[in-house]
C-alpha positions in Angstrom: 0.2 0.0 0.0 1.3 3.5 -1.1 0.3 6.9 0.9 0.2 9.7 -1.4 0.3 13.3 -0.4 -1.3 16.0 -2.3 -1.8 19.6 -2.6 -5.5 21.0 -3.3 -6.8 24.0 -4.5 -10.5 25.1 -4.4 -13.2 27.8 -4.9 -15.5 26.9 -2.0 -18.7 28.6 -3.1 -20.9 25.6 -4.3 -19.5 23.3 -1.3 -21.0 22.3 1.7 -17.2 22.1 3.2 -14.2 20.0 3.0 -15.9 16.8 4.9 -18.4 14.6 3.4 -21.8 15.0 4.8 -25.4 14.2 4.1 -26.7 18.2 3.5 -25.0 18.8 0.1 -22.0 18.3 -2.2 -18.6 18.7 0.0 -15.0 18.8 -1.8 -13.6 15.7 0.1 -16.4 13.4 -1.9 -15.8 15.1 -5.4 -12.3 14.4 -4.9 -13.0 10.4 -3.8 -15.0 9.9 -6.8 -12.2 11.1 -9.1 -9.8 8.7 -7.0 -11.9 5.9 -7.6 -12.4 6.5 -11.3 -8.5 6.9 -12.1 -7.2 3.9 -9.4 -10.8 1.8 -9.2 -10.5 2.1 -5.5 -12.8 3.2 -2.5 -10.5 5.1 -0.2 -10.8 8.1 2.2 -9.2 11.4 1.3 -7.9 12.6 4.9 -7.4 16.5 5.0 -5.1 18.8 6.7 -8.3 20.6 8.3 -12.0 21.1 7.9 -13.4 24.4 5.8 -16.9 25.2 6.2 -19.2 26.4 3.5 -18.0 28.8 1.2 -14.8 28.8 2.5 -11.8 28.5 -0.1 -8.4 27.0 -0.1 -5.4 27.5 -2.1 -3.2 24.8 -0.1 -5.1 22.0 1.3 -2.9 19.1 2.1 -4.6 15.8 2.4 -3.6 12.0 1.8 -4.7 8.8 0.5 -3.4 4.9 0.1 -3.3 3.6 -2.6 -2.0 -0.3 -4.4 -2.1 1.7 -8.1 1.0 1.9 -9.2 0.9 4.9 -11.5 3.9 7.1 -10.6 3.2 9.5 -7.9 3.9 13.0 -9.7 1.1 11.6 -12.2 -2.1 11.6 -9.5 -2.5 15.4 -9.8 -3.0 15.1 -13.6 -5.0 12.1 -13.5 -7.4 13.3 -10.9 -7.8 16.9 -12.7 -9.5 15.2 -15.6 -12.1 13.8 -13.3 -12.3 17.1 -11.1 -15.1 20.1 -12.2 -12.8 23.5 -12.8 -13.3 24.7 -9.2 -11.1 21.8 -7.8 -7.4 21.5 -8.8 -4.9 18.5 -7.6 -1.7 21.1 -7.5 0.6 18.7 -6.8 1.3 14.8 -5.1 4.0 12.6 -4.3 4.4 9.3 -2.3 5.1 9.9 1.3 6.0 7.6 4.6 3.3 5.8 5.4 3.1 7.3 9.0 2.7 10.4 7.1 -0.9 12.3 8.2 -2.3 15.2 6.3 -3.8 16.6 10.0 -2.0 15.1 12.5 1.5 15.7 11.1 0.5 19.1 10.5 2.3 22.1 12.6 1.0 25.1 11.4 -1.9 26.6 9.3 -1.9 29.8 7.6 -5.2 31.2 6.6 -6.1 34.5 5.1 -9.0 36.7 5.1 -9.8 39.2 2.4 -11.9 42.4 2.5 -12.5 44.7 0.1 -12.6 48.5 1.1 -14.5 51.1 -0.7 -18.1 52.8 -1.2 -19.1 50.0 -3.8 -18.8 46.2 -4.0 -16.5 44.7 -6.3 -18.7 42.8 -9.0 -15.3 40.3 -9.3 -14.6 40.0 -6.1 -18.4 39.2 -4.5 -17.5 35.5 -4.2 -13.9 35.8 -2.9 -13.9 38.9 0.0 -15.9 40.5 2.4 -17.2 44.2 1.4 -16.7 47.1 4.1 -18.1 50.4 2.4 -17.5 52.8 5.9 -13.6 53.4 6.2 -11.8 50.8 8.6 -9.0 52.2 11.2 -6.4 49.7 9.8 -3.8 50.8 12.4 -6.5 49.9 15.4 -6.9 46.8 13.4 -3.4 45.7 13.5 -3.1 46.5 16.8 -6.0 44.5 17.9 -4.1 41.5 15.7 -0.9 41.8 17.8 -3.0 40.5 20.7 -3.8 37.2 19.2 0.0 36.4 18.7 1.1 33.9 21.2 -0.5 31.1 23.4 -4.2 32.2 24.4 -7.4 30.7 25.6 -9.8 31.6 22.6 -12.8 30.4 24.1 -14.6 33.8 23.2 -13.8 33.3 19.7 -15.4 30.2 19.0 -19.2 28.9 18.2 -21.2 28.4 21.0 -22.3 25.0 21.4 -18.7 23.5 20.6 -17.1 21.3 23.0 -13.3 20.7 22.5 -10.7 19.5 25.5 -9.2 22.9 25.4 -9.5 26.7 23.5 -5.7 27.0 24.3 -3.9 27.6 20.7 -1.0 29.2 19.6 -1.1 32.0 17.0 2.9 32.9 15.6 1.2 35.4 12.9 -1.6 37.5 13.1 -1.7 41.1 11.1 -3.5 43.2 8.6 -2.0 44.8 5.3 -3.8 46.9 2.7 -3.0 45.1 -0.8 -4.4 48.2 -3.6 -8.4 48.0 -2.7 -8.0 44.8 -0.5 -7.4 44.8 3.5 -5.4 41.4 3.9 -5.7 39.7 7.3 -3.0 36.5 7.8 -3.1 34.5 10.7 -0.7 31.2 11.3 -0.7 28.8 14.3 -0.5 25.5 15.5 -4.2 24.9 15.2 -7.7 26.7 15.0 -10.8 26.3 16.7 -14.5 26.2 14.8 -14.9 29.5 13.3 -11.9 31.3 15.4 -10.4 32.9 12.2 -13.8 34.6 11.3 -14.5 35.6 14.4 -11.6 37.5 14.9 -11.9 39.2 11.8 -15.4 40.4 12.4 -14.1 41.6 15.7 -11.3 43.4 14.4 -13.5 44.7 11.5 -16.1 46.0 14.3 -13.5 47.1 16.0 -12.1 49.6 12.8 -15.5 50.7 11.8 -16.5 51.8 15.2 -19.2 49.6 15.4 -17.8 47.8 18.3 -15.7 49.3 21.5 -12.1 49.8 20.7 -11.2 47.3 23.6 -13.3 44.5 22.3 -10.3 42.0 21.3 -8.6 42.4 24.9 -11.4 42.1 26.9 -12.5 39.1 25.1 -9.6 37.3 25.3 -9.6 38.4 29.3 -13.3 37.3 29.6 -13.2 34.3 27.3 -17.0 35.0 26.7 -18.2 34.9 23.1 -20.5 38.0 24.1 -17.5 39.8 24.3 -16.2 39.3 20.8 -17.7 40.4 17.6 -19.6 38.8 15.0 -18.6 36.0 13.1 -17.7 37.4 9.7 -19.2 35.6 6.6 -17.4 32.5 5.1 -16.0 33.7 1.4 -13.4 36.0 2.5 -11.7 33.1 3.5 -8.5 31.1 2.1 -6.9 28.2 3.9 -3.4 29.6 2.4 -0.7 27.6 4.1 0.0 24.3 5.8 3.7 23.4 7.3 4.8 20.3 8.2 7.9 19.3 9.6 9.9 18.6 6.3 7.3 20.2 3.8 6.0 23.3 3.5 3.1 24.4 0.9 4.2 27.8 0.0 8.3 26.5 -0.8 5.9 23.6 -3.1 4.1 26.5 -4.7 6.6 28.8 -5.5 8.6 26.6 -7.1 9.4 27.8 -10.9 6.7 25.5 -13.4 
């Protein structure tokens, strides 16, 4: 049995998320069907993490096991011939059987895109939150810096979820202006359900003046969901990068074609 590691990019607009579920079509099940068509084998595709309905991925990492003797780097090409245009396998290679896309991951990076200006960009409507009001970027970056380090992020998790611990370590948290977009980049060893979207909703709320300027600080101290801001919509969020001890999607995707 061989284990194949892949990097997958997808537009999550028309999917109920990464994980297969009964209420709609998920990215995972679409790719598993493609694997069946290529290999003749029923297999489970294990991803580095779940993305919710409407969330996108630039670099999702996933693995599957196969008996097929096809050259490992050819799986990406073969699978893409059986996939819709909004899902692409960008890379494939054979790895050790002890590799696990989820449990071997050390850090993940997400980016959230906010389009600013009085009018929404028609071509960004599926990939960025439109903020028509001015946003205080300096204030938002001050708030973003508070997330760096090891904290209990209970206030930034959707209610009704149970986890062993809400403590996570964030190594990078910052906002940058890129043309008409404000881009939030956050990287850490793991994220709670809706954590990134609640962080964004809190900081955008602070930057627009809709919620108090000390909301981030207060929520981190109180651990209460009511002290954080709203949950930002999913379509601005992208799983951007996944890092392993010996593998980094950013390094792979930045190589010359």
